[in-house]
Chimera marker file (.cmm) of the C-alpha trace (Angstrom):
<marker_set name="trace">
<marker id="1" x="-14.413" y="-11.069" z="11.364" r="1" g="1" b="0" radius="0.5"/>
<marker id="2" x="-12.096" y="-8.401" z="9.964" r="1" g="1" b="0" radius="0.5"/>
<marker id="3" x="-8.919" y="-9.493" z="8.242" r="1" g="1" b="0" radius="0.5"/>
<marker id="4" x="-5.633" y="-8.132" z="7.021" r="1" g="1" b="0" radius="0.5"/>
<marker id="5" x="-4.563" y="-9.049" z="3.489" r="1" g="1" b="0" radius="0.5"/>
<marker id="6" x="-0.944" y="-8.568" z="2.435" r="1" g="1" b="0" radius="0.5"/>
<marker id="7" x="0.219" y="-8.095" z="-1.143" r="1" g="1" b="0" radius="0.5"/>
<marker id="8" x="3.251" y="-10.130" z="-0.147" r="1" g="1" b="0" radius="0.5"/>
<marker id="9" x="5.389" y="-10.320" z="-3.302" r="1" g="1" b="0" radius="0.5"/>
<marker id="10" x="6.857" y="-6.860" z="-2.779" r="1" g="1" b="0" radius="0.5"/>
<marker id="11" x="6.221" y="-6.347" z="0.934" r="1" g="1" b="0" radius="0.5"/>
<marker id="12" x="9.500" y="-5.790" z="2.820" r="1" g="1" b="0" radius="0.5"/>
<marker id="13" x="10.442" y="-8.460" z="5.380" r="1" g="1" b="0" radius="0.5"/>
<marker id="14" x="10.641" y="-5.886" z="8.178" r="1" g="1" b="0" radius="0.5"/>
<marker id="15" x="7.040" y="-4.831" z="7.469" r="1" g="1" b="0" radius="0.5"/>
<marker id="16" x="5.886" y="-8.460" z="7.428" r="1" g="1" b="0" radius="0.5"/>
<marker id="17" x="7.523" y="-8.906" z="10.835" r="1" g="1" b="0" radius="0.5"/>
<marker id="18" x="5.577" y="-5.925" z="12.205" r="1" g="1" b="0" radius="0.5"/>
<marker id="19" x="2.356" y="-7.415" z="10.784" r="1" g="1" b="0" radius="0.5"/>
<marker id="20" x="3.105" y="-10.854" z="12.271" r="1" g="1" b="0" radius="0.5"/>
<marker id="21" x="3.704" y="-9.438" z="15.754" r="1" g="1" b="0" radius="0.5"/>
<marker id="22" x="0.526" y="-7.338" z="15.564" r="1" g="1" b="0" radius="0.5"/>
<marker id="23" x="-1.544" y="-10.311" z="14.352" r="1" g="1" b="0" radius="0.5"/>
<marker id="24" x="-0.465" y="-12.471" z="17.266" r="1" g="1" b="0" radius="0.5"/>
<marker id="25" x="-0.792" y="-9.660" z="19.808" r="1" g="1" b="0" radius="0.5"/>
<marker id="26" x="-4.321" y="-8.722" z="18.717" r="1" g="1" b="0" radius="0.5"/>
<marker id="27" x="-5.492" y="-12.142" z="17.486" r="1" g="1" b="0" radius="0.5"/>
<marker id="28" x="-6.201" y="-10.703" z="14.035" r="1" g="1" b="0" radius="0.5"/>
<marker id="29" x="-6.272" y="-12.980" z="10.990" r="1" g="1" b="0" radius="0.5"/>
<marker id="30" x="-3.605" y="-12.138" z="8.402" r="1" g="1" b="0" radius="0.5"/>
<marker id="31" x="-3.314" y="-13.701" z="4.958" r="1" g="1" b="0" radius="0.5"/>
<marker id="32" x="-0.333" y="-13.112" z="2.710" r="1" g="1" b="0" radius="0.5"/>
<marker id="33" x="-0.986" y="-13.558" z="-0.998" r="1" g="1" b="0" radius="0.5"/>
<marker id="34" x="1.891" y="-13.976" z="-3.436" r="1" g="1" b="0" radius="0.5"/>
<marker id="35" x="2.882" y="-15.798" z="-6.599" r="1" g="1" b="0" radius="0.5"/>
<marker id="36" x="5.816" y="-17.365" z="-4.807" r="1" g="1" b="0" radius="0.5"/>
<marker id="37" x="6.221" y="-19.296" z="-1.574" r="1" g="1" b="0" radius="0.5"/>
<marker id="38" x="6.171" y="-16.946" z="1.433" r="1" g="1" b="0" radius="0.5"/>
<marker id="39" x="7.482" y="-18.256" z="4.726" r="1" g="1" b="0" radius="0.5"/>
<marker id="40" x="5.314" y="-17.397" z="7.708" r="1" g="1" b="0" radius="0.5"/>
<marker id="41" x="5.835" y="-18.021" z="11.397" r="1" g="1" b="0" radius="0.5"/>
<marker id="42" x="3.781" y="-20.747" z="13.052" r="1" g="1" b="0" radius="0.5"/>
<marker id="43" x="0.582" y="-19.027" z="14.191" r="1" g="1" b="0" radius="0.5"/>
<marker id="44" x="-3.110" y="-19.784" z="14.008" r="1" g="1" b="0" radius="0.5"/>
<marker id="45" x="-3.631" y="-16.150" z="12.956" r="1" g="1" b="0" radius="0.5"/>
<marker id="46" x="-1.183" y="-16.066" z="10.011" r="1" g="1" b="0" radius="0.5"/>
<marker id="47" x="-1.423" y="-17.938" z="6.725" r="1" g="1" b="0" radius="0.5"/>
<marker id="48" x="-0.379" y="-17.535" z="3.129" r="1" g="1" b="0" radius="0.5"/>
<marker id="49" x="-1.835" y="-18.338" z="-0.250" r="1" g="1" b="0" radius="0.5"/>
<marker id="50" x="0.362" y="-18.944" z="-3.259" r="1" g="1" b="0" radius="0.5"/>
<marker id="51" x="-1.282" y="-18.031" z="-6.560" r="1" g="1" b="0" radius="0.5"/>
<marker id="52" x="-0.043" y="-18.814" z="-10.084" r="1" g="1" b="0" radius="0.5"/>
<marker id="53" x="2.455" y="-16.429" z="-11.647" r="1" g="1" b="0" radius="0.5"/>
<marker id="54" x="0.961" y="-13.863" z="-13.972" r="1" g="1" b="0" radius="0.5"/>
<marker id="55" x="0.113" y="-10.203" z="-14.329" r="1" g="1" b="0" radius="0.5"/>
<marker id="56" x="-2.117" y="-9.047" z="-11.434" r="1" g="1" b="0" radius="0.5"/>
<marker id="57" x="-3.008" y="-12.622" z="-10.361" r="1" g="1" b="0" radius="0.5"/>
<marker id="58" x="-2.167" y="-11.909" z="-6.701" r="1" g="1" b="0" radius="0.5"/>
<marker id="59" x="-3.884" y="-8.505" z="-6.864" r="1" g="1" b="0" radius="0.5"/>
<marker id="60" x="-7.046" y="-10.032" z="-8.321" r="1" g="1" b="0" radius="0.5"/>
<marker id="61" x="-7.069" y="-12.685" z="-5.583" r="1" g="1" b="0" radius="0.5"/>
<marker id="62" x="-6.855" y="-9.998" z="-2.899" r="1" g="1" b="0" radius="0.5"/>
<marker id="63" x="-9.671" y="-7.974" z="-4.488" r="1" g="1" b="0" radius="0.5"/>
<marker id="64" x="-11.848" y="-11.080" z="-4.726" r="1" g="1" b="0" radius="0.5"/>
<marker id="65" x="-11.262" y="-12.170" z="-1.124" r="1" g="1" b="0" radius="0.5"/>
<marker id="66" x="-11.245" y="-8.891" z="0.807" r="1" g="1" b="0" radius="0.5"/>
<marker id="67" x="-14.390" y="-7.499" z="2.364" r="1" g="1" b="0" radius="0.5"/>
<marker id="68" x="-15.557" y="-4.078" z="3.484" r="1" g="1" b="0" radius="0.5"/>
<marker id="69" x="-13.535" y="-2.769" z="6.436" r="1" g="1" b="0" radius="0.5"/>
<marker id="70" x="-10.698" y="-5.293" z="5.924" r="1" g="1" b="0" radius="0.5"/>
<marker id="71" x="-7.186" y="-3.863" z="5.649" r="1" g="1" b="0" radius="0.5"/>
<marker id="72" x="-4.982" y="-4.469" z="2.613" r="1" g="1" b="0" radius="0.5"/>
<marker id="73" x="-1.252" y="-3.850" z="2.877" r="1" g="1" b="0" radius="0.5"/>
<marker id="74" x="0.092" y="-2.865" z="-0.554" r="1" g="1" b="0" radius="0.5"/>
<marker id="75" x="2.230" y="-0.344" z="-2.369" r="1" g="1" b="0" radius="0.5"/>
<marker id="76" x="0.279" y="-1.051" z="-5.578" r="1" g="1" b="0" radius="0.5"/>
<marker id="77" x="-1.849" y="2.061" z="-6.207" r="1" g="1" b="0" radius="0.5"/>
<marker id="78" x="-4.337" y="0.427" z="-8.645" r="1" g="1" b="0" radius="0.5"/>
<marker id="79" x="-4.869" y="-2.444" z="-6.165" r="1" g="1" b="0" radius="0.5"/>
<marker id="80" x="-5.433" y="0.077" z="-3.373" r="1" g="1" b="0" radius="0.5"/>
<marker id="81" x="-8.023" y="1.828" z="-5.557" r="1" g="1" b="0" radius="0.5"/>
<marker id="82" x="-9.881" y="-1.439" z="-6.195" r="1" g="1" b="0" radius="0.5"/>
<marker id="83" x="-10.049" y="-2.488" z="-2.539" r="1" g="1" b="0" radius="0.5"/>
<marker id="84" x="-11.111" y="0.993" z="-1.459" r="1" g="1" b="0" radius="0.5"/>
<marker id="85" x="-13.958" y="0.758" z="-4.000" r="1" g="1" b="0" radius="0.5"/>
<marker id="86" x="-15.052" y="-2.441" z="-2.172" r="1" g="1" b="0" radius="0.5"/>
<marker id="87" x="-15.070" y="-0.599" z="1.160" r="1" g="1" b="0" radius="0.5"/>
<marker id="88" x="-11.783" y="-1.999" z="2.461" r="1" g="1" b="0" radius="0.5"/>
<marker id="89" x="-8.880" y="0.144" z="3.594" r="1" g="1" b="0" radius="0.5"/>
<marker id="90" x="-5.397" y="0.186" z="2.082" r="1" g="1" b="0" radius="0.5"/>
<marker id="91" x="-2.096" y="0.946" z="3.781" r="1" g="1" b="0" radius="0.5"/>
<marker id="92" x="1.288" y="1.136" z="2.109" r="1" g="1" b="0" radius="0.5"/>
<marker id="93" x="4.363" y="-0.461" z="3.704" r="1" g="1" b="0" radius="0.5"/>
<marker id="94" x="5.653" y="3.116" z="4.116" r="1" g="1" b="0" radius="0.5"/>
<marker id="95" x="2.739" y="4.002" z="6.377" r="1" g="1" b="0" radius="0.5"/>
<marker id="96" x="0.632" y="5.935" z="3.880" r="1" g="1" b="0" radius="0.5"/>
<marker id="97" x="-3.069" y="5.298" z="4.356" r="1" g="1" b="0" radius="0.5"/>
<marker id="98" x="-4.845" y="5.347" z="1.018" r="1" g="1" b="0" radius="0.5"/>
<marker id="99" x="-8.362" y="6.763" z="1.228" r="1" g="1" b="0" radius="0.5"/>
<marker id="100" x="-11.264" y="7.651" z="-1.052" r="1" g="1" b="0" radius="0.5"/>
<marker id="101" x="-10.083" y="11.241" z="-0.728" r="1" g="1" b="0" radius="0.5"/>
<marker id="102" x="-6.469" y="10.691" z="-1.836" r="1" g="1" b="0" radius="0.5"/>
<marker id="103" x="-6.447" y="7.601" z="-4.061" r="1" g="1" b="0" radius="0.5"/>
<marker id="104" x="-7.415" y="9.337" z="-7.328" r="1" g="1" b="0" radius="0.5"/>
<marker id="105" x="-4.593" y="11.875" z="-7.023" r="1" g="1" b="0" radius="0.5"/>
<marker id="106" x="-2.174" y="9.028" z="-6.188" r="1" g="1" b="0" radius="0.5"/>
<marker id="107" x="-3.357" y="7.194" z="-9.337" r="1" g="1" b="0" radius="0.5"/>
<marker id="108" x="-2.807" y="10.340" z="-11.422" r="1" g="1" b="0" radius="0.5"/>
<marker id="109" x="0.735" y="10.736" z="-10.084" r="1" g="1" b="0" radius="0.5"/>
<marker id="110" x="1.444" y="7.050" z="-10.739" r="1" g="1" b="0" radius="0.5"/>
<marker id="111" x="0.155" y="7.314" z="-14.314" r="1" g="1" b="0" radius="0.5"/>
<marker id="112" x="2.195" y="10.484" z="-14.915" r="1" g="1" b="0" radius="0.5"/>
<marker id="113" x="5.369" y="8.762" z="-13.675" r="1" g="1" b="0" radius="0.5"/>
<marker id="114" x="4.630" y="5.753" z="-15.909" r="1" g="1" b="0" radius="0.5"/>
<marker id="115" x="4.289" y="8.106" z="-18.885" r="1" g="1" b="0" radius="0.5"/>
<marker id="116" x="7.626" y="9.733" z="-18.047" r="1" g="1" b="0" radius="0.5"/>
<marker id="117" x="9.358" y="6.352" z="-17.725" r="1" g="1" b="0" radius="0.5"/>
<marker id="118" x="7.880" y="5.065" z="-20.987" r="1" g="1" b="0" radius="0.5"/>
<marker id="119" x="9.199" y="8.165" z="-22.771" r="1" g="1" b="0" radius="0.5"/>
<marker id="120" x="12.722" y="7.394" z="-21.543" r="1" g="1" b="0" radius="0.5"/>
<marker id="121" x="12.966" y="9.691" z="-18.523" r="1" g="1" b="0" radius="0.5"/>
<marker id="122" x="14.868" y="8.077" z="-15.654" r="1" g="1" b="0" radius="0.5"/>
<marker id="123" x="12.687" y="8.682" z="-12.605" r="1" g="1" b="0" radius="0.5"/>
<marker id="124" x="14.507" y="6.408" z="-10.160" r="1" g="1" b="0" radius="0.5"/>
<marker id="125" x="12.794" y="4.211" z="-7.650" r="1" g="1" b="0" radius="0.5"/>
<marker id="126" x="11.572" y="4.957" z="-4.165" r="1" g="1" b="0" radius="0.5"/>
<marker id="127" x="14.184" y="5.537" z="-1.473" r="1" g="1" b="0" radius="0.5"/>
<marker id="128" x="15.094" y="2.694" z="0.857" r="1" g="1" b="0" radius="0.5"/>
<marker id="129" x="12.614" y="2.013" z="3.638" r="1" g="1" b="0" radius="0.5"/>
<marker id="130" x="13.787" y="4.092" z="6.598" r="1" g="1" b="0" radius="0.5"/>
<marker id="131" x="13.031" y="4.002" z="10.286" r="1" g="1" b="0" radius="0.5"/>
<marker id="132" x="10.493" y="6.833" z="9.956" r="1" g="1" b="0" radius="0.5"/>
<marker id="133" x="8.503" y="4.844" z="7.362" r="1" g="1" b="0" radius="0.5"/>
<marker id="134" x="8.620" y="1.706" z="9.516" r="1" g="1" b="0" radius="0.5"/>
<marker id="135" x="7.372" y="3.727" z="12.474" r="1" g="1" b="0" radius="0.5"/>
<marker id="136" x="4.652" y="5.372" z="10.371" r="1" g="1" b="0" radius="0.5"/>
<marker id="137" x="3.524" y="1.937" z="9.173" r="1" g="1" b="0" radius="0.5"/>
<marker id="138" x="3.426" y="0.537" z="12.708" r="1" g="1" b="0" radius="0.5"/>
<marker id="139" x="1.476" y="3.561" z="13.945" r="1" g="1" b="0" radius="0.5"/>
<marker id="140" x="-1.135" y="3.353" z="11.156" r="1" g="1" b="0" radius="0.5"/>
<marker id="141" x="-1.503" y="-0.406" z="11.636" r="1" g="1" b="0" radius="0.5"/>
<marker id="142" x="-1.998" y="0.051" z="15.372" r="1" g="1" b="0" radius="0.5"/>
<marker id="143" x="-4.598" y="2.795" z="14.768" r="1" g="1" b="0" radius="0.5"/>
<marker id="144" x="-6.548" y="0.469" z="12.451" r="1" g="1" b="0" radius="0.5"/>
<marker id="145" x="-6.346" y="-2.437" z="14.913" r="1" g="1" b="0" radius="0.5"/>
<marker id="146" x="-7.470" y="-0.320" z="17.896" r="1" g="1" b="0" radius="0.5"/>
<marker id="147" x="-10.326" y="1.240" z="15.914" r="1" g="1" b="0" radius="0.5"/>
<marker id="148" x="-11.531" y="-2.166" z="14.687" r="1" g="1" b="0" radius="0.5"/>
<marker id="149" x="-11.335" y="-3.724" z="18.150" r="1" g="1" b="0" radius="0.5"/>
<marker id="150" x="-13.441" y="-0.903" z="19.554" r="1" g="1" b="0" radius="0.5"/>
<marker id="151" x="-16.056" y="-1.501" z="16.856" r="1" g="1" b="0" radius="0.5"/>
<marker id="152" x="-16.417" y="-5.216" z="17.615" r="1" g="1" b="0" radius="0.5"/>
<link id1="1" id2="2" r="1" g="1" b="0" radius="0.2"/>
<link id1="2" id2="3" r="1" g="1" b="0" radius="0.2"/>
<link id1="3" id2="4" r="1" g="1" b="0" radius="0.2"/>
<link id1="4" id2="5" r="1" g="1" b="0" radius="0.2"/>
<link id1="5" id2="6" r="1" g="1" b="0" radius="0.2"/>
<link id1="6" id2="7" r="1" g="1" b="0" radius="0.2"/>
<link id1="7" id2="8" r="1" g="1" b="0" radius="0.2"/>
<link id1="8" id2="9" r="1" g="1" b="0" radius="0.2"/>
<link id1="9" id2="10" r="1" g="1" b="0" radius="0.2"/>
<link id1="10" id2="11" r="1" g="1" b="0" radius="0.2"/>
<link id1="11" id2="12" r="1" g="1" b="0" radius="0.2"/>
<link id1="12" id2="13" r="1" g="1" b="0" radius="0.2"/>
<link id1="13" id2="14" r="1" g="1" b="0" radius="0.2"/>
<link id1="14" id2="15" r="1" g="1" b="0" radius="0.2"/>
<link id1="15" id2="16" r="1" g="1" b="0" radius="0.2"/>
<link id1="16" id2="17" r="1" g="1" b="0" radius="0.2"/>
<link id1="17" id2="18" r="1" g="1" b="0" radius="0.2"/>
<link id1="18" id2="19" r="1" g="1" b="0" radius="0.2"/>
<link id1="19" id2="20" r="1" g="1" b="0" radius="0.2"/>
<link id1="20" id2="21" r="1" g="1" b="0" radius="0.2"/>
<link id1="21" id2="22" r="1" g="1" b="0" radius="0.2"/>
<link id1="22" id2="23" r="1" g="1" b="0" radius="0.2"/>
<link id1="23" id2="24" r="1" g="1" b="0" radius="0.2"/>
<link id1="24" id2="25" r="1" g="1" b="0" radius="0.2"/>
<link id1="25" id2="26" r="1" g="1" b="0" radius="0.2"/>
<link id1="26" id2="27" r="1" g="1" b="0" radius="0.2"/>
<link id1="27" id2="28" r="1" g="1" b="0" radius="0.2"/>
<link id1="28" id2="29" r="1" g="1" b="0" radius="0.2"/>
<link id1="29" id2="30" r="1" g="1" b="0" radius="0.2"/>
<link id1="30" id2="31" r="1" g="1" b="0" radius="0.2"/>
<link id1="31" id2="32" r="1" g="1" b="0" radius="0.2"/>
<link id1="32" id2="33" r="1" g="1" b="0" radius="0.2"/>
<link id1="33" id2="34" r="1" g="1" b="0" radius="0.2"/>
<link id1="34" id2="35" r="1" g="1" b="0" radius="0.2"/>
<link id1="35" id2="36" r="1" g="1" b="0" radius="0.2"/>
<link id1="36" id2="37" r="1" g="1" b="0" radius="0.2"/>
<link id1="37" id2="38" r="1" g="1" b="0" radius="0.2"/>
<link id1="38" id2="39" r="1" g="1" b="0" radius="0.2"/>
<link id1="39" id2="40" r="1" g="1" b="0" radius="0.2"/>
<link id1="40" id2="41" r="1" g="1" b="0" radius="0.2"/>
<link id1="41" id2="42" r="1" g="1" b="0" radius="0.2"/>
<link id1="42" id2="43" r="1" g="1" b="0" radius="0.2"/>
<link id1="43" id2="44" r="1" g="1" b="0" radius="0.2"/>
<link id1="44" id2="45" r="1" g="1" b="0" radius="0.2"/>
<link id1="45" id2="46" r="1" g="1" b="0" radius="0.2"/>
<link id1="46" id2="47" r="1" g="1" b="0" radius="0.2"/>
<link id1="47" id2="48" r="1" g="1" b="0" radius="0.2"/>
<link id1="48" id2="49" r="1" g="1" b="0" radius="0.2"/>
<link id1="49" id2="50" r="1" g="1" b="0" radius="0.2"/>
<link id1="50" id2="51" r="1" g="1" b="0" radius="0.2"/>
<link id1="51" id2="52" r="1" g="1" b="0" radius="0.2"/>
<link id1="52" id2="53" r="1" g="1" b="0" radius="0.2"/>
<link id1="53" id2="54" r="1" g="1" b="0" radius="0.2"/>
<link id1="54" id2="55" r="1" g="1" b="0" radius="0.2"/>
<link id1="55" id2="56" r="1" g="1" b="0" radius="0.2"/>
<link id1="56" id2="57" r="1" g="1" b="0" radius="0.2"/>
<link id1="57" id2="58" r="1" g="1" b="0" radius="0.2"/>
<link id1="58" id2="59" r="1" g="1" b="0" radius="0.2"/>
<link id1="59" id2="60" r="1" g="1" b="0" radius="0.2"/>
<link id1="60" id2="61" r="1" g="1" b="0" radius="0.2"/>
<link id1="61" id2="62" r="1" g="1" b="0" radius="0.2"/>
<link id1="62" id2="63" r="1" g="1" b="0" radius="0.2"/>
<link id1="63" id2="64" r="1" g="1" b="0" radius="0.2"/>
<link id1="64" id2="65" r="1" g="1" b="0" radius="0.2"/>
<link id1="65" id2="66" r="1" g="1" b="0" radius="0.2"/>
<link id1="66" id2="67" r="1" g="1" b="0" radius="0.2"/>
<link id1="67" id2="68" r="1" g="1" b="0" radius="0.2"/>
<link id1="68" id2="69" r="1" g="1" b="0" radius="0.2"/>
<link id1="69" id2="70" r="1" g="1" b="0" radius="0.2"/>
<link id1="70" id2="71" r="1" g="1" b="0" radius="0.2"/>
<link id1="71" id2="72" r="1" g="1" b="0" radius="0.2"/>
<link id1="72" id2="73" r="1" g="1" b="0" radius="0.2"/>
<link id1="73" id2="74" r="1" g="1" b="0" radius="0.2"/>
<link id1="74" id2="75" r="1" g="1" b="0" radius="0.2"/>
<link id1="75" id2="76" r="1" g="1" b="0" radius="0.2"/>
<link id1="76" id2="77" r="1" g="1" b="0" radius="0.2"/>
<link id1="77" id2="78" r="1" g="1" b="0" radius="0.2"/>
<link id1="78" id2="79" r="1" g="1" b="0" radius="0.2"/>
<link id1="79" id2="80" r="1" g="1" b="0" radius="0.2"/>
<link id1="80" id2="81" r="1" g="1" b="0" radius="0.2"/>
<link id1="81" id2="82" r="1" g="1" b="0" radius="0.2"/>
<link id1="82" id2="83" r="1" g="1" b="0" radius="0.2"/>
<link id1="83" id2="84" r="1" g="1" b="0" radius="0.2"/>
<link id1="84" id2="85" r="1" g="1" b="0" radius="0.2"/>
<link id1="85" id2="86" r="1" g="1" b="0" radius="0.2"/>
<link id1="86" id2="87" r="1" g="1" b="0" radius="0.2"/>
<link id1="87" id2="88" r="1" g="1" b="0" radius="0.2"/>
<link id1="88" id2="89" r="1" g="1" b="0" radius="0.2"/>
<link id1="89" id2="90" r="1" g="1" b="0" radius="0.2"/>
<link id1="90" id2="91" r="1" g="1" b="0" radius="0.2"/>
<link id1="91" id2="92" r="1" g="1" b="0" radius="0.2"/>
<link id1="92" id2="93" r="1" g="1" b="0" radius="0.2"/>
<link id1="93" id2="94" r="1" g="1" b="0" radius="0.2"/>
<link id1="94" id2="95" r="1" g="1" b="0" radius="0.2"/>
<link id1="95" id2="96" r="1" g="1" b="0" radius="0.2"/>
<link id1="96" id2="97" r="1" g="1" b="0" radius="0.2"/>
<link id1="97" id2="98" r="1" g="1" b="0" radius="0.2"/>
<link id1="98" id2="99" r="1" g="1" b="0" radius="0.2"/>
<link id1="99" id2="100" r="1" g="1" b="0" radius="0.2"/>
<link id1="100" id2="101" r="1" g="1" b="0" radius="0.2"/>
<link id1="101" id2="102" r="1" g="1" b="0" radius="0.2"/>
<link id1="102" id2="103" r="1" g="1" b="0" radius="0.2"/>
<link id1="103" id2="104" r="1" g="1" b="0" radius="0.2"/>
<link id1="104" id2="105" r="1" g="1" b="0" radius="0.2"/>
<link id1="105" id2="106" r="1" g="1" b="0" radius="0.2"/>
<link id1="106" id2="107" r="1" g="1" b="0" radius="0.2"/>
<link id1="107" id2="108" r="1" g="1" b="0" radius="0.2"/>
<link id1="108" id2="109" r="1" g="1" b="0" radius="0.2"/>
<link id1="109" id2="110" r="1" g="1" b="0" radius="0.2"/>
<link id1="110" id2="111" r="1" g="1" b="0" radius="0.2"/>
<link id1="111" id2="112" r="1" g="1" b="0" radius="0.2"/>
<link id1="112" id2="113" r="1" g="1" b="0" radius="0.2"/>
<link id1="113" id2="114" r="1" g="1" b="0" radius="0.2"/>
<link id1="114" id2="115" r="1" g="1" b="0" radius="0.2"/>
<link id1="115" id2="116" r="1" g="1" b="0" radius="0.2"/>
<link id1="116" id2="117" r="1" g="1" b="0" radius="0.2"/>
<link id1="117" id2="118" r="1" g="1" b="0" radius="0.2"/>
<link id1="118" id2="119" r="1" g="1" b="0" radius="0.2"/>
<link id1="119" id2="120" r="1" g="1" b="0" radius="0.2"/>
<link id1="120" id2="121" r="1" g="1" b="0" radius="0.2"/>
<link id1="121" id2="122" r="1" g="1" b="0" radius="0.2"/>
<link id1="122" id2="123" r="1" g="1" b="0" radius="0.2"/>
<link id1="123" id2="124" r="1" g="1" b="0" radius="0.2"/>
<link id1="124" id2="125" r="1" g="1" b="0" radius="0.2"/>
<link id1="125" id2="126" r="1" g="1" b="0" radius="0.2"/>
<link id1="126" id2="127" r="1" g="1" b="0" radius="0.2"/>
<link id1="127" id2="128" r="1" g="1" b="0" radius="0.2"/>
<link id1="128" id2="129" r="1" g="1" b="0" radius="0.2"/>
<link id1="129" id2="130" r="1" g="1" b="0" radius="0.2"/>
<link id1="130" id2="131" r="1" g="1" b="0" radius="0.2"/>
<link id1="131" id2="132" r="1" g="1" b="0" radius="0.2"/>
<link id1="132" id2="133" r="1" g="1" b="0" radius="0.2"/>
<link id1="133" id2="134" r="1" g="1" b="0" radius="0.2"/>
<link id1="134" id2="135" r="1" g="1" b="0" radius="0.2"/>
<link id1="135" id2="136" r="1" g="1" b="0" radius="0.2"/>
<link id1="136" id2="137" r="1" g="1" b="0" radius="0.2"/>
<link id1="137" id2="138" r="1" g="1" b="0" radius="0.2"/>
<link id1="138" id2="139" r="1" g="1" b="0" radius="0.2"/>
<link id1="139" id2="140" r="1" g="1" b="0" radius="0.2"/>
<link id1="140" id2="141" r="1" g="1" b="0" radius="0.2"/>
<link id1="141" id2="142" r="1" g="1" b="0" radius="0.2"/>
<link id1="142" id2="143" r="1" g="1" b="0" radius="0.2"/>
<link id1="143" id2="144" r="1" g="1" b="0" radius="0.2"/>
<link id1="144" id2="145" r="1" g="1" b="0" radius="0.2"/>
<link id1="145" id2="146" r="1" g="1" b="0" radius="0.2"/>
<link id1="146" id2="147" r="1" g="1" b="0" radius="0.2"/>
<link id1="147" id2="148" r="1" g="1" b="0" radius="0.2"/>
<link id1="148" id2="149" r="1" g="1" b="0" radius="0.2"/>
<link id1="149" id2="150" r="1" g="1" b="0" radius="0.2"/>
<link id1="150" id2="151" r="1" g="1" b="0" radius="0.2"/>
<link id1="151" id2="152" r="1" g="1" b="0" radius="0.2"/>
</marker_set>
């Protein structure tokens, strides 16, 4: 059975709501993993796991638990790279599907930006999540769900 795993510590509430509705509509199991309590709606398809605080503890839990063809929702590029290496798919809350073809360039950009920030350059954060990103996320999630349902 295919599952959706959510890197829930930094996942926007509006994106979680989209995931919750999709899980109930399609009867797809969703597990949110975070190092803090995450409230979830009552549903037999939605659950959460709280892991201890610590660097990459939640990420490591997701990598350990996910299987090939599962979907991981994360904006963490190194986590996306690890789950892709296991054969899972990764989707950012902004609707960007990370793939074997694009993940290495995304890692290079991330590392370059980290180098700039560590040298004192103010790079700013990502812009606020807009309606186009929410729509892109919903569309990519629906594509994954439809494709997986056709396979099973």
